VEXMAR-360405 format. One record per residue (C-alpha): residue number from 0; residue in three letters; x, y, z. Coordinates in steps of 0.001 Angstrom, whole numbers. Example, Ala and Ser with C-alpha at 12.3 -4.5 7.8 and 13.67 -1.06 7.14 Angstrom:
2
SITE  seq  type       c1       c2       c3
SITE    0   ALA    12300    -4500     7800
SITE    1   SER    13670    -1060     7140
//
This chain:
85
SITE  seq  type       c1       c2       c3
SITE    0   UNK   155420    93877    80315
SITE    1   UNK   154552    95142    76828
SITE    2   UNK   157358    95558    74278
SITE    3   UNK   157720    99083    72854
SITE    4   UNK   158157    97668    69265
SITE    5   UNK   156104    94990    67791
SITE    6   UNK   158396    92240    66406
SITE    7   UNK   155846    90340    64181
SITE    8   UNK   156190    88067    61182
SITE    9   UNK   155848    91047    59014
SITE   10   UNK   158906    92806    60357
SITE   11   UNK   162491    91680    59938
SITE   12   UNK   165002    92297    62658
SITE   13   UNK   166753    94792    60405
SITE   14   UNK   163417    96743    60178
SITE   15   UNK   163164    96648    63916
SITE   16   UNK   166767    97834    64400
SITE   17   UNK   166161   100614    61902
SITE   18   UNK   163117   101806    63807
SITE   19   UNK   164897   101878    67003
SITE   20   UNK   167871   103614    65475
SITE   21   UNK   165692   106305    64091
SITE   22   UNK   163908   106836    67586
SITE   23   UNK   167385   107056    69144
SITE   24   UNK   168412   109716    66554
SITE   25   UNK   165144   111705    67013
SITE   26   UNK   165678   111612    70860
SITE   27   UNK   169302   112887    70494
SITE   28   UNK   168215   115568    68235
SITE   29   UNK   165434   116801    70799
SITE   30   UNK   168037   116584    73561
SITE   31   UNK   170486   118778    71470
SITE   32   UNK   167661   121277    70972
SITE   33   UNK   167034   121414    74814
SITE   34   UNK   170741   121749    75519
SITE   35   UNK   170996   124611    72789
SITE   36   UNK   167893   126404    74384
SITE   37   UNK   169244   126254    77934
SITE   38   UNK   172734   127399    76817
SITE   39   UNK   171190   130413    75168
SITE   40   UNK   169594   131732    78333
SITE   41   UNK   171336   134908    79343
SITE   42   UNK   170353   134749    83037
SITE   43   UNK   173213   132912    84514
SITE   44   UNK   171223   131885    87697
SITE   45   UNK   168276   130563    85767
SITE   46   UNK   170550   128701    83312
SITE   47   UNK   172267   126922    86225
SITE   48   UNK   168908   126089    87931
SITE   49   UNK   167794   124457    84666
SITE   50   UNK   171022   122627    84209
SITE   51   UNK   170889   121187    87842
SITE   52   UNK   167192   120309    87550
SITE   53   UNK   167100   118819    83992
SITE   54   UNK   170588   117382    83532
SITE   55   UNK   171429   116378    87073
SITE   56   UNK   167856   115681    88339
SITE   57   UNK   168537   117719    91475
SITE   58   UNK   165670   118592    93837
SITE   59   UNK   164776   122257    94507
SITE   60   UNK   166180   121759    97990
SITE   61   UNK   169509   120553    96644
SITE   62   UNK   169688   123401    93984
SITE   63   UNK   168908   126009    96687
SITE   64   UNK   171517   124654    98961
SITE   65   UNK   174148   124611    96139
SITE   66   UNK   173331   128060    94883
SITE   67   UNK   172790   129629    98258
SITE   68   UNK   169242   130730    97661
SITE   69   UNK   165959   129840    99373
SITE   70   UNK   164080   126746    98009
SITE   71   UNK   161090   128928    97455
SITE   72   UNK   163033   131494    95400
SITE   73   UNK   164492   128667    93249
SITE   74   UNK   161061   127159    92677
SITE   75   UNK   159549   130492    91691
SITE   76   UNK   162355   131261    89320
SITE   77   UNK   162048   127796    87686
SITE   78   UNK   158206   127989    87452
SITE   79   UNK   158297   131438    85897
SITE   80   UNK   160699   130088    83226
SITE   81   UNK   158701   127009    82524
SITE   82   UNK   155393   128943    82312
SITE   83   UNK   156916   131228    79583
SITE   84   UNK   158056   128441    77495
//
């Protein structure tokens, strides 16, 4: 398995830790942008579909069951939103 970061003679462990810390901070910022975008959606059903799909990793079948809609309807609503973005 190839390491994500190259720890070579030219890099100290502190530089390695700094690089990982920066990547974590960048990822956290991106995740917050996603959260902000989803929370700004006015369509309550669509917002809930995205929350279940993205945050909880639910299948379309589970989302449809939980929200009492057909799976096909949930998939179309989700696809329409993703295609707009």
